GUMARDO-59585 format. One record per residue (C-alpha): residue in three letters; x, y, z; residue number from 1. Coordinates in nm, 2 decimals. Each point is the difference from the previous one (the first is absolute). Layout:
GUMARDO-59585
type  px  py  pz  seq
ALA  X  Y  Z  NUM
...
END
This chain:
GUMARDO-59585
type  px  py  pz  seq
MET  11.07  4.98  10.08  1
THR  0.26  -0.23  0.15  2
PRO  0.10  0.02  0.37  3
ASP  0.34  0.15  -0.10  4
ASN  -0.18  0.27  -0.20  5
LEU  -0.23  0.07  0.30  6
ASP  0.30  0.03  0.23  7
ALA  0.16  0.24  -0.24  8
VAL  -0.32  0.21  -0.02  9
GLU  -0.03  0.01  0.38  10
GLY  0.36  0.09  0.03  11
VAL  -0.05  0.30  -0.23  12
ARG  -0.31  0.10  0.20  13
ALA  0.19  -0.02  0.32  14
TYR  0.28  0.21  -0.14  15
LEU  -0.23  0.27  -0.12  16
ALA  -0.18  -0.01  0.33  17
SER  0.33  0.05  0.18  18
LEU  0.08  0.30  -0.22  19
GLU  -0.34  0.16  0.10  20
GLN  0.10  0.00  0.36  21
LYS  0.34  0.17  -0.05  22
SER  0.05  0.37  0.02  23
LEU  0.09  0.18  -0.32  24
LEU  0.29  0.25  -0.03  25
ARG  0.02  0.22  -0.31  26
PHE  0.34  0.15  -0.05  27
LEU  0.21  0.15  -0.28  28
THR  0.37  0.01  -0.09  29
CYS  0.13  0.34  -0.10  30
GLY  0.33  0.20  -0.02  31
SER  0.24  0.11  -0.26  32
VAL  0.08  -0.16  -0.34  33
ASP  0.19  -0.33  0.02  34
ASP  -0.02  -0.04  0.38  35
GLY  -0.13  -0.35  -0.04  36
LYS  -0.38  0.03  0.05  37
SER  -0.10  -0.26  -0.26  38
THR  0.28  -0.24  0.10  39
LEU  -0.12  0.02  0.36  40
ILE  -0.36  -0.09  -0.10  41
GLY  0.12  -0.28  -0.22  42
ARG  0.21  -0.13  0.30  43
LEU  -0.31  0.02  0.23  44
LEU  -0.21  -0.20  -0.25  45
SER  0.28  -0.26  -0.03  46
ASP  0.06  -0.04  0.37  47
THR  -0.37  -0.03  0.08  48
ARG  -0.03  -0.26  -0.28  49
GLN  -0.24  0.20  -0.22  50
ILE  0.18  -0.09  -0.33  51
PHE  -0.13  -0.30  -0.20  52
GLU  0.23  -0.23  -0.19  53
ASP  -0.09  0.14  -0.34  54
GLN  0.06  0.36  0.13  55
LEU  0.33  -0.11  0.14  56
ALA  0.10  -0.14  -0.34  57
ALA  -0.11  0.32  -0.18  58
LEU  0.19  0.20  0.26  59
GLU  0.32  -0.20  -0.08  60
HIS  -0.05  0.06  -0.37  61
ASP  -0.07  0.37  0.04  62
SER  0.29  0.05  0.23  63
ARG  0.23  -0.13  -0.27  64
ARG  -0.16  0.24  -0.25  65
HIS  -0.07  0.31  0.20  66
GLY  0.17  -0.06  0.34  67
THR  0.27  0.22  0.16  68
THR  0.13  -0.26  0.25  69
GLY  0.22  -0.22  -0.23  70
ASP  -0.08  -0.37  0.03  71
GLU  -0.22  0.05  0.30  72
MET  -0.38  0.05  -0.01  73
ASP  -0.11  0.36  -0.02  74
PHE  -0.30  0.02  0.24  75
ALA  -0.09  0.35  -0.12  76
LEU  -0.14  -0.16  -0.32  77
LEU  -0.28  -0.16  0.19  78
VAL  -0.17  0.34  0.04  79
ASP  0.15  0.20  -0.28  80
GLY  -0.25  -0.14  -0.25  81
LEU  0.01  0.27  -0.27  82
GLU  0.24  -0.05  -0.28  83
ALA  0.12  0.36  0.03  84
GLU  0.07  -0.07  0.37  85
ARG  0.22  -0.30  -0.08  86
GLU  0.18  0.18  -0.28  87
GLN  0.08  0.31  0.21  88
GLY  0.04  -0.18  0.33  89
ILE  -0.24  0.24  0.18  90
THR  -0.36  -0.03  0.14  91
ILE  -0.25  0.21  -0.19  92
ASP  -0.35  -0.11  0.11  93
VAL  -0.12  -0.11  0.34  94
ALA  0.00  -0.38  0.04  95
TYR  -0.21  -0.16  0.27  96
ARG  0.08  -0.34  0.14  97
PHE  -0.17  -0.22  0.26  98
PHE  0.18  -0.24  0.24  99
ALA  -0.05  -0.15  0.34  100
THR  0.19  -0.15  0.29  101
PRO  -0.14  -0.21  0.28  102
LYS  -0.07  0.31  0.20  103
ARG  -0.13  0.26  -0.25  104
LYS  -0.10  0.07  -0.36  105
PHE  0.14  0.29  -0.20  106
ILE  -0.07  0.22  -0.30  107
VAL  0.32  0.18  -0.11  108
ALA  0.03  0.28  -0.26  109
ASP  0.33  0.03  -0.18  110
THR  0.02  0.36  -0.10  111
PRO  0.24  0.19  -0.24  112
GLY  0.30  0.18  0.13  113
HIS  0.05  0.23  -0.30  114
GLU  -0.12  0.36  0.05  115
GLN  -0.19  -0.02  -0.33  116
TYR  -0.24  -0.26  0.15  117
THR  -0.05  0.16  0.35  118
ARG  -0.38  0.00  -0.07  119
ASN  0.01  -0.38  -0.02  120
MET  0.17  -0.01  0.34  121
ALA  -0.27  0.22  0.15  122
THR  -0.26  -0.23  -0.15  123
GLY  0.16  -0.30  0.17  124
ALA  0.03  0.18  0.33  125
SER  -0.36  0.12  0.02  126
THR  -0.14  -0.33  0.14  127
CYS  0.30  -0.13  0.20  128
ASP  0.05  -0.02  0.38  129
LEU  0.38  -0.03  -0.01  130
ALA  0.29  0.10  -0.24  131
ILE  0.33  -0.17  -0.04  132
VAL  0.24  0.28  -0.10  133
LEU  0.31  -0.16  -0.16  134
VAL  0.33  0.17  0.01  135
ASP  0.31  -0.12  -0.19  136
ALA  0.27  -0.04  0.27  137
ARG  0.26  0.15  -0.24  138
GLN  -0.21  0.31  -0.08  139
GLY  -0.17  0.08  0.32  140
VAL  -0.31  0.23  0.04  141
LEU  -0.07  0.16  -0.34  142
ARG  -0.24  0.27  -0.11  143
GLN  -0.25  -0.25  -0.13  144
THR  0.02  -0.19  0.33  145
ARG  -0.11  0.32  0.17  146
ARG  -0.27  0.07  -0.25  147
HIS  -0.16  -0.34  0.02  148
THR  0.01  0.01  0.38  149
VAL  -0.18  0.34  0.00  150
ILE  -0.26  -0.12  -0.25  151
ALA  -0.06  -0.32  0.20  152
SER  -0.05  0.21  0.32  153
LEU  -0.23  0.24  -0.18  154
LEU  -0.21  -0.29  -0.12  155
GLY  -0.05  -0.12  0.35  156
ILE  0.26  -0.27  0.04  157
ARG  0.13  0.01  0.36  158
HIS  0.22  -0.32  0.01  159
ILE  0.34  -0.01  -0.18  160
VAL  0.26  -0.27  -0.05  161
LEU  0.33  0.15  -0.10  162
ALA  0.16  -0.29  -0.19  163
VAL  0.37  0.07  -0.05  164
ASN  0.05  -0.22  -0.31  165
LYS  0.32  -0.13  -0.17  166
ILE  0.17  -0.01  0.34  167
ASP  0.22  -0.28  -0.16  168
LEU  0.15  0.26  -0.23  169
VAL  0.14  0.20  0.29  170
GLY  0.14  -0.31  0.17  171
PHE  -0.29  -0.03  0.25  172
ASP  0.14  0.31  0.17  173
GLN  -0.18  0.09  0.32  174
GLY  0.12  0.36  -0.01  175
ALA  -0.14  0.06  -0.34  176
PHE  -0.34  -0.13  0.11  177
HIS  -0.01  0.22  0.31  178
ARG  0.10  0.31  -0.19  179
ILE  -0.28  -0.05  -0.25  180
VAL  -0.25  -0.07  0.28  181
ALA  0.10  0.32  0.19  182
GLU  -0.03  0.22  -0.31  183
TYR  -0.34  -0.15  -0.09  184
ARG  -0.14  0.04  0.36  185
ALA  0.12  0.36  0.02  186
PHE  -0.20  0.07  -0.31  187
ALA  -0.31  -0.22  0.06  188
ASP  -0.06  0.06  0.37  189
ARG  -0.17  0.33  -0.10  190
LEU  -0.27  -0.18  -0.21  191
GLY  -0.21  -0.13  0.29  192
LEU  0.07  -0.36  -0.07  193
ARG  -0.09  -0.25  0.27  194
THR  0.27  -0.26  -0.07  195
ILE  0.33  -0.02  -0.19  196
GLU  0.16  -0.34  0.00  197
ALA  0.35  -0.01  -0.16  198
ILE  0.12  -0.34  -0.14  199
PRO  0.32  -0.08  -0.19  200
ILE  -0.07  -0.24  -0.29  201
SER  0.14  -0.14  -0.32  202
ALA  -0.31  -0.07  -0.22  203
ARG  0.22  -0.17  -0.26  204
TYR  0.14  -0.26  0.24  205
GLY  -0.29  -0.01  0.26  206
ASP  0.20  0.13  0.30  207
ASN  -0.25  0.11  0.27  208
VAL  -0.30  -0.03  -0.24  209
SER  -0.16  -0.32  0.14  210
GLN  0.31  -0.16  0.16  211
ARG  0.23  0.16  0.25  212
SER  0.34  0.06  -0.16  213
GLU  0.32  -0.13  0.16  214
ARG  0.19  0.27  -0.18  215
LEU  -0.19  0.26  0.20  216
GLY  0.07  -0.13  0.34  217
TRP  0.01  0.36  0.14  218
TYR  -0.37  0.05  -0.08  219
GLU  -0.24  -0.12  0.27  220
GLY  -0.33  0.12  -0.14  221
PRO  -0.27  -0.20  -0.19  222
THR  0.03  -0.12  -0.36  223
LEU  -0.22  0.18  -0.25  224
ILE  -0.26  -0.28  0.00  225
GLU  -0.01  -0.01  0.38  226
HIS  -0.07  0.37  0.01  227
LEU  -0.26  -0.01  -0.27  228
GLU  -0.18  -0.29  0.18  229
THR  -0.02  0.21  0.32  230
ALA  -0.03  0.36  -0.13  231
PRO  -0.31  0.18  0.13  232
VAL  -0.29  0.01  -0.25  233
ASP  -0.20  0.31  0.05  234
GLU  -0.35  -0.10  0.09  235
GLU  -0.10  0.36  0.06  236
ALA  -0.24  0.02  -0.29  237
ALA  -0.25  -0.22  0.19  238
GLU  0.01  0.24  0.29  239
LEU  -0.06  0.32  -0.20  240
PRO  -0.34  0.15  -0.06  241
PHE  -0.22  -0.18  -0.26  242
ARG  0.06  0.10  -0.37  243
LEU  -0.15  -0.17  -0.30  244
PRO  0.08  0.18  -0.33  245
VAL  -0.29  -0.10  -0.23  246
GLN  0.13  -0.16  -0.32  247
TYR  -0.33  -0.06  -0.16  248
VAL  -0.37  -0.03  0.07  249
ASN  -0.11  -0.37  -0.03  250
ARG  -0.36  -0.01  -0.14  251
PRO  -0.06  -0.34  -0.16  252
ASP  -0.38  0.03  0.03  253
LEU  -0.27  0.22  0.14  254
ASP  0.01  -0.17  0.34  255
PHE  0.37  0.04  0.07  256
ARG  0.21  0.31  0.04  257
GLY  0.34  -0.01  0.16  258
PHE  0.32  0.20  0.02  259
ALA  0.31  -0.19  -0.09  260
GLY  0.36  0.07  0.09  261
THR  0.30  -0.11  0.21  262
ILE  0.00  0.12  0.36  263
ALA  0.29  0.24  0.03  264
SER  0.00  0.01  0.38  265
GLY  -0.21  -0.09  0.31  266
ALA  -0.27  -0.26  0.03  267
VAL  -0.37  -0.02  -0.06  268
ALA  -0.29  -0.23  0.10  269
PRO  -0.37  -0.02  -0.07  270
GLY  -0.19  0.26  0.20  271
ASP  0.29  0.25  0.00  272
GLU  -0.09  0.35  -0.10  273
ILE  0.20  0.15  -0.29  274
VAL  0.02  0.34  -0.16  275
VAL  0.04  0.09  -0.37  276
ALA  0.31  0.23  0.02  277
LYS  -0.09  0.26  -0.26  278
SER  -0.37  0.04  0.07  279
GLY  -0.02  -0.08  0.38  280
ARG  -0.30  -0.23  -0.06  281
ARG  -0.02  -0.28  0.26  282
ALA  -0.11  -0.36  -0.02  283
ARG  0.06  -0.34  0.17  284
VAL  0.16  -0.30  -0.14  285
LYS  -0.26  -0.27  -0.07  286
ARG  0.23  -0.26  -0.16  287
ILE  0.36  -0.06  -0.07  288
VAL  0.02  -0.21  -0.32  289
ALA  0.33  -0.17  -0.10  290
GLN  0.11  -0.29  -0.21  291
GLY  -0.14  -0.31  0.17  292
GLY  -0.28  0.17  0.18  293
ASP  -0.09  0.27  0.25  294
LEU  0.24  0.10  0.28  295
GLU  -0.05  0.08  0.36  296
THR  0.28  0.25  -0.01  297
ALA  0.25  0.13  -0.25  298
VAL  0.34  0.17  0.05  299
ALA  0.27  0.19  -0.19  300
GLY  0.12  -0.17  -0.31  301
GLN  -0.32  -0.19  -0.07  302
ALA  -0.20  0.05  -0.32  303
VAL  -0.37  0.02  0.08  304
THR  -0.33  0.14  -0.11  305
LEU  -0.20  0.19  0.26  306
VAL  -0.38  0.00  -0.01  307
LEU  -0.16  0.28  0.19  308
ASP  -0.33  0.02  0.18  309
ARG  -0.12  0.31  -0.20  310
GLU  0.05  0.15  -0.34  311
VAL  0.28  0.26  -0.01  312
GLU  0.18  0.15  -0.30  313
VAL  0.35  -0.14  -0.02  314
SER  0.21  -0.01  -0.31  315
ARG  0.35  -0.12  -0.09  316
GLY  0.26  0.22  0.17  317
ASN  -0.20  0.07  0.31  318
VAL  0.10  -0.16  0.33  319
LEU  -0.21  -0.18  0.27  320
VAL  0.14  0.10  0.34  321
ALA  -0.05  -0.03  0.37  322
PRO  -0.23  0.28  0.12  323
ALA  0.21  0.08  0.31  324
ALA  0.33  0.04  -0.20  325
ARG  -0.08  0.15  -0.34  326
PRO  0.27  0.09  -0.25  327
GLN  0.05  0.35  -0.14  328
VAL  -0.19  0.10  -0.31  329
GLY  0.17  0.28  -0.19  330
ASP  0.14  0.14  -0.32  331
ARG  0.33  0.14  0.12  332
PHE  0.28  -0.16  0.20  333
ALA  0.38  0.00  0.06  334
ALA  0.18  -0.31  -0.11  335
SER  0.35  -0.15  -0.03  336
VAL  0.06  -0.09  -0.36  337
VAL  0.27  -0.23  -0.17  338
TRP  0.03  0.13  -0.36  339
PHE  0.05  -0.26  -0.27  340
ASP  -0.02  0.20  -0.33  341
GLU  0.29  0.15  -0.20  342
LYS  -0.22  0.30  -0.05  343
ALA  0.03  0.20  0.32  344
LEU  -0.29  0.06  0.23  345
ARG  -0.09  0.37  0.01  346
PRO  -0.27  0.20  0.18  347
GLY  -0.31  0.05  -0.21  348
ALA  0.04  -0.33  -0.18  349
ALA  -0.31  -0.21  -0.03  350
TYR  -0.03  -0.38  0.05  351
VAL  -0.24  -0.28  0.09  352
LEU  0.02  -0.10  0.36  353
ARG  -0.10  -0.36  0.07  354
THR  -0.05  -0.15  0.35  355
ALA  -0.10  -0.36  0.07  356
THR  -0.33  0.02  -0.18  357
ASP  -0.06  0.37  -0.06  358
GLN  0.15  0.26  -0.24  359
ALA  -0.03  0.37  -0.07  360
SER  0.17  0.27  -0.21  361
ALA  0.28  0.15  0.20  362
THR  0.22  0.31  -0.01  363
VAL  0.32  0.05  0.18  364
ASP  -0.04  0.34  0.17  365
ALA  0.34  0.03  0.16  366
ILE  0.33  -0.18  0.08  367
SER  0.07  0.05  0.37  368
HIS  0.35  -0.14  -0.01  369
ARG  0.22  -0.28  -0.13  370
LEU  0.16  -0.26  0.23  371
ASN  0.37  -0.04  -0.02  372
ILE  0.04  -0.38  0.04  373
ASN  0.36  0.03  0.13  374
ASP  -0.06  0.23  0.30  375
PHE  -0.38  0.03  0.00  376
ALA  0.02  0.38  -0.04  377
GLU  -0.32  0.16  -0.13  378
GLU  0.12  0.20  -0.30  379
GLU  -0.19  0.26  -0.19  380
ALA  -0.11  -0.12  -0.34  381
ARG  -0.20  0.12  -0.29  382
THR  -0.01  -0.34  -0.17  383
LEU  0.04  -0.37  0.08  384
GLU  0.22  -0.18  -0.24  385
LEU  0.02  -0.37  -0.08  386
ASN  0.03  -0.21  0.32  387
GLU  -0.02  0.30  0.24  388
VAL  -0.21  0.00  0.31  389
GLY  -0.19  0.31  0.11  390
VAL  -0.30  0.14  0.18  391
VAL  -0.28  0.16  -0.21  392
THR  -0.35  0.14  0.03  393
ILE  -0.26  -0.16  -0.23  394
SER  -0.34  0.13  -0.09  395
LEU  -0.27  -0.23  -0.15  396
ARG  -0.30  0.07  -0.22  397
SER  -0.22  -0.22  0.22  398
PRO  0.04  -0.11  0.36  399
VAL  0.13  -0.34  0.10  400
ALA  0.00  -0.19  0.33  401
PHE  0.34  -0.05  0.16  402
ASP  0.20  -0.05  0.32  403
PRO  0.35  0.13  0.06  404
PHE  0.24  -0.27  -0.12  405
ALA  0.16  -0.02  0.34  406
GLU  -0.33  -0.11  0.14  407
ASN  -0.11  -0.23  -0.29  408
ARG  0.22  -0.12  -0.29  409
SER  -0.30  -0.12  -0.21  410
THR  -0.21  0.32  0.01  411
GLY  0.29  0.24  0.02  412
ALA  0.19  -0.09  -0.32  413
PHE  -0.05  0.11  -0.36  414
ILE  0.17  0.01  -0.34  415
LEU  0.02  0.28  -0.25  416
ILE  -0.07  -0.08  -0.37  417
ASP  0.09  0.21  -0.30  418
ARG  -0.33  0.09  -0.18  419
ILE  0.15  -0.04  -0.35  420
THR  0.22  -0.30  0.02  421
ASN  -0.19  -0.18  0.29  422
ALA  0.35  -0.07  0.15  423
THR  0.04  -0.01  0.38  424
VAL  0.22  0.30  0.07  425
GLY  0.00  0.01  0.38  426
ALA  -0.09  -0.18  0.32  427
GLY  -0.14  0.19  0.30  428
MET  -0.07  -0.03  0.37  429
ILE  -0.25  0.24  0.15  430
ARG  0.13  0.19  0.30  431
HIS  -0.31  0.21  0.10  432
GLY  -0.29  0.18  -0.15  433
VAL  0.03  0.37  -0.09  434
ARG  -0.28  0.26  0.03  435
GLN  0.07  0.35  -0.12  436
ALA  -0.30  0.12  0.20  437
GLU  -0.19  -0.15  0.29  438
ASN  -0.37  -0.03  0.04  439
ILE  -0.07  0.01  -0.38  440
HIS  -0.31  -0.19  -0.11  441
TRP  -0.21  -0.01  -0.32  442
GLN  -0.29  0.23  0.02  443
SER  -0.33  -0.14  -0.13  444
LEU  -0.16  0.22  -0.27  445
ASP  -0.36  0.00  -0.10  446
VAL  0.04  0.11  -0.36  447
SER  0.16  -0.28  -0.20  448
ARG  0.22  0.02  -0.31  449
ASP  -0.28  -0.17  -0.20  450
ALA  -0.24  0.28  0.12  451
ARG  0.24  0.27  -0.11  452
ALA  0.04  -0.16  -0.34  453
ALA  -0.38  -0.05  -0.04  454
ILE  -0.07  0.37  0.05  455
LYS  0.25  0.07  -0.29  456
HIS  -0.17  -0.27  -0.22  457
GLN  0.34  -0.16  -0.08  458
ARG  0.23  -0.28  0.10  459
PRO  0.33  0.11  0.16  460
ALA  0.32  -0.09  -0.18  461
VAL  0.37  0.07  0.03  462
LEU  0.13  0.02  -0.36  463
TRP  0.38  -0.04  0.06  464
PHE  0.19  0.13  -0.31  465
THR  0.36  -0.13  -0.01  466
GLY  0.27  0.04  -0.27  467
LEU  0.33  0.17  -0.07  468
SER  0.05  0.37  0.02  469
GLY  -0.13  0.15  -0.32  470
SER  -0.22  -0.29  -0.08  471
GLY  -0.31  0.21  0.00  472
LYS  -0.15  -0.08  0.34  473
SER  -0.09  0.35  0.10  474
THR  -0.14  0.10  -0.34  475
ILE  -0.23  -0.31  0.00  476
ALA  -0.10  0.04  0.36  477
ASN  -0.09  0.37  -0.04  478
LEU  -0.21  -0.07  -0.31  479
LEU  -0.17  -0.29  0.17  480
GLU  -0.10  0.21  0.30  481
LYS  -0.14  0.27  -0.23  482
LYS  -0.22  -0.25  -0.18  483
LEU  -0.12  -0.17  0.32  484
HIS  -0.07  0.34  0.16  485
ALA  -0.20  0.10  -0.30  486
ALA  -0.20  -0.32  0.04  487
GLY  -0.09  0.09  0.36  488
ARG  0.25  -0.23  0.17  489
HIS  0.17  0.11  0.32  490
THR  0.38  -0.03  -0.05  491
CYS  0.34  0.11  0.13  492
VAL  0.35  -0.02  -0.16  493
LEU  0.31  -0.08  0.21  494
ASP  0.30  0.09  -0.22  495
GLY  0.35  -0.09  0.09  496
ASP  0.16  0.34  -0.05  497
ASN  -0.28  0.19  0.17  498
ILE  0.00  -0.23  0.31  499
ARG  0.38  0.07  0.04  500
HIS  -0.08  0.37  0.04  501
GLY  -0.21  -0.07  0.31  502
LEU  -0.06  -0.33  0.18  503
ASN  0.32  -0.15  -0.11  504
ARG  0.23  0.30  -0.03  505
ASP  0.23  -0.14  0.27  506
LEU  0.08  -0.31  -0.20  507
GLY  0.30  -0.05  -0.24  508
PHE  0.05  -0.27  -0.26  509
SER  0.18  -0.28  0.18  510
GLU  -0.15  -0.34  -0.01  511
ALA  -0.14  0.04  0.36  512
ALA  -0.14  0.35  -0.08  513
ARG  -0.17  -0.13  -0.31  514
ALA  -0.16  -0.27  0.20  515
GLU  -0.13  0.25  0.25  516
ASN  -0.12  0.22  -0.28  517
ILE  -0.22  -0.27  -0.14  518
ARG  -0.12  -0.11  0.35  519
ARG  -0.13  0.34  0.08  520
VAL  -0.17  0.05  -0.33  521
ALA  -0.16  -0.35  0.03  522
GLU  -0.14  0.09  0.34  523
VAL  -0.14  0.33  -0.13  524
ALA  -0.15  -0.18  -0.30  525
LYS  -0.17  -0.25  0.23  526
LEU  -0.16  0.28  0.21  527
MET  -0.13  0.17  -0.32  528
ALA  -0.14  -0.33  -0.12  529
ASP  -0.17  -0.05  0.34  530
ALA  -0.16  0.35  -0.07  531
GLY  -0.15  -0.15  -0.31  532
LEU  0.23  0.17  -0.26  533
ILE  0.16  -0.12  -0.32  534
VAL  0.37  0.06  0.08  535
ILE  0.24  0.04  -0.29  536
VAL  0.36  -0.06  0.12  537
SER  0.28  0.10  -0.24  538
PHE  0.34  -0.12  0.13  539
ILE  0.29  -0.17  -0.16  540
SER  -0.01  -0.25  0.30  541
PRO  0.28  -0.21  -0.16  542
PHE  -0.01  -0.30  0.24  543
ARG  -0.26  -0.28  -0.02  544
ALA  0.02  -0.06  0.38  545
GLU  -0.10  0.36  0.07  546
ARG  -0.30  -0.02  -0.24  547
GLN  -0.10  -0.33  0.15  548
LEU  0.00  0.17  0.35  549
ALA  -0.23  0.27  -0.13  550
ARG  -0.23  -0.27  -0.15  551
ALA  -0.01  -0.18  0.33  552
LEU  -0.14  0.31  0.17  553
MET  -0.30  0.02  -0.22  554
LYS  -0.33  -0.19  -0.01  555
SER  0.00  -0.30  -0.24  556
GLY  -0.06  0.12  -0.35  557
GLU  0.06  0.37  0.08  558
PHE  0.37  0.03  -0.10  559
VAL  0.04  0.03  -0.37  560
GLU  0.36  -0.01  -0.13  561
VAL  0.04  0.20  -0.32  562
PHE  0.33  -0.06  -0.17  563
VAL  0.09  0.28  -0.24  564
ASP  0.23  -0.20  -0.22  565
THR  0.24  0.23  -0.18  566
PRO  0.35  -0.13  -0.11  567
PHE  0.30  0.15  0.18  568
GLU  0.13  0.14  -0.33  569
GLU  -0.32  0.19  -0.07  570
CYS  0.00  0.14  0.35  571
VAL  0.36  0.13  -0.05  572
ARG  -0.10  0.15  -0.33  573
ARG  -0.30  0.18  0.15  574
ASP  0.19  0.11  0.32  575
PRO  -0.27  0.26  0.09  576
LYS  0.18  0.13  0.31  577
GLY  0.36  -0.04  -0.12  578
LEU  0.07  -0.26  0.27  579
TYR  0.13  -0.28  -0.22  580
ALA  0.26  0.22  -0.15  581
LYS  0.13  0.09  0.35  582
ALA  -0.02  -0.36  0.12  583
LEU  0.19  -0.14  -0.30  584
LYS  0.27  0.26  0.08  585
GLY  0.02  -0.13  0.36  586
GLU  -0.15  0.32  0.14  587
ILE  -0.29  -0.18  0.16  588
ASP  0.04  -0.31  0.22  589
ASN  -0.25  -0.28  0.04  590
PHE  -0.20  0.10  -0.31  591
THR  -0.24  -0.27  -0.10  592
GLY  0.09  -0.17  -0.33  593
VAL  0.36  0.13  0.00  594
ASP  0.17  -0.11  0.32  595
SER  -0.30  -0.12  0.20  596
PRO  -0.22  -0.28  -0.13  597
TYR  -0.37  0.01  -0.11  598
GLU  -0.19  -0.33  0.07  599
SER  -0.28  -0.02  -0.26  600
PRO  -0.34  -0.13  0.12  601
GLU  -0.04  -0.37  -0.08  602
ASN  -0.38  -0.01  -0.01  603
PRO  -0.14  0.35  0.00  604
GLU  -0.38  0.05  -0.02  605
VAL  0.05  0.25  -0.28  606
ARG  0.31  0.02  -0.23  607
LEU  0.03  0.31  -0.21  608
GLN  0.25  -0.03  -0.29  609
THR  0.05  0.36  -0.09  610
LEU  0.19  -0.02  -0.33  611
GLY  -0.23  0.09  -0.29  612
ARG  -0.29  0.08  0.22  613
THR  -0.15  0.33  0.12  614
PRO  -0.06  0.09  0.37  615
GLU  -0.38  0.01  -0.08  616
GLU  0.01  -0.36  -0.12  617
MET  0.18  -0.12  0.31  618
VAL  -0.25  0.19  0.23  619
GLU  -0.28  -0.18  -0.18  620
ALA  0.17  -0.34  0.07  621
VAL  0.00  0.09  0.37  622
GLU  -0.36  0.11  0.00  623
ARG  -0.11  -0.32  -0.18  624
TRP  0.18  -0.21  0.27  625
LEU  -0.18  0.20  0.28  626
THR  -0.34  -0.04  -0.17  627
GLU  0.05  -0.38  -0.05  628
ARG  0.10  -0.03  0.37  629
ASP  -0.31  0.18  0.12  630
ILE  -0.23  -0.21  -0.22  631
ALA  0.16  -0.32  0.12  632
GLN  -0.03  0.11  0.36  633
ASP  -0.37  0.10  -0.05  634
GLN  -0.07  -0.35  -0.14  635
TYR  0.17  -0.17  0.28  636
GLU  -0.19  0.20  0.27  637
SER  -0.33  -0.06  -0.17  638
GLY  0.05  -0.37  -0.02  639
GLY  0.05  -0.02  -0.37  640
GLY  0.38  -0.05  0.02  641
ILE  0.21  -0.27  0.14  642
END
């Protein structure tokens, strides 16, 4: 290697070393459509010399093809990389860019302004310390300006830059600037923000972005870059109690077992005592393993593997914590939710709730209120529509470890996922745990479920019959119980109509009521299975998510989904209770198959196609499945199986 090459390599190393010493500010740009967010980021990249010559040439070409600034370069095209973004002139996805100045390095998220992509804005805000809220000087504070500010504050951002952009289009008018600032502060001062810095700018021409503008002589504050270089970076995470959400158990060989994850808050050192949040088991840190070797200490933001001084059971989703400041562990809490889905959030709806590393089946019990983003009034609400913000109560199928979001952003945040589409439908911030009754603890019982089943000489099962009304579920279920009873089996049938005469007589047929109907029946079926019974459940149960929730309650292999597959036309022809005739005349609302959907099972354990077959033949098919299951389980337990 020549001396010149060596000098170049050393120069690169020196530059990278200098970056390591600089503080990092994560921020996002947000606001309404066409307020100039992408243009501002492009200007920042240009002014800090982050654009290479080939990028500059491509920008000039793209500006002629897609630009909106005439013969001038359109800096928005630097970050609007999707073809659809360039064609429509809007930001759709979140674009992340890195740049640096002599004083600080930055990661900026360019987020969409359109209401349709509010979820992407929330994604960008979730890891940021500061938000630049852009306002078009001609338009002033708009509804989306308010919404984005509220979401940013809910997601823990406490530092705001109000960038009044396109000030050139109002003749650099001082009065227009101050009117916008006054209106914004009157709205935002109620959000608990720590700083609001208002700066008049023209992102297109660079006024007050990195250089002070002579055309804004009346403005005496900092330029945008000057403020970003000195804005406070919250270092609070390092001062909070220790939290390490476990991402996976690292077991490369028999002699090493460590728990890997990124420290969410606090610090840890070898010799420190830690607690497993869910079990309460204690241990001490023996080693802190990181890339490059062991560490003497590790702090928030570092990815590490902790090796403990004793064997404790810890799995993905659990949290290693400080013993003197443990998080809450619970299955019910109140939370603020930003709703992203076009299908409204309703009480009783079921989702998957996912935290940093854990997840659980979740049900929205109630909506406390909806937040009016204009005046912060708490409005009564039965639903949350697209982009609305509200406070809800959520119940989980299994407990998770959490902190209130106000105390810890990392362990207090979650997302809600649609069980069918796997789409993210909401983002939430935990406010506090909720207990319907205090001093409730699990009672240890000496007689186990296996002992109860053994005395009955059978394996428990929940045979969940699902299908359209008139498909034959009740007929097959009744005949199956007769045959099992005659064979000496201990059984019980839970029939949809019969249950609505007693346990569920207070429920109607709305989507929320149907979800609660299935939840109650599933809980009863679980108790009966724990008693060692073979439980035959005959319910339409039209939604896959509800049947999946029932399956999740049961022991592995115990839930048997039996799909009574009868075509809709045949069910209408049979119409044993005259319900289809009424529903087709509009006399019955929310009738499954007519004006309410039925979601067929995708992979049922047993599929009974009823056309051309007798009920007896279908009962035999279910009996065969049960017999084959029991034989396979016997082989497995005796060591002859897998």
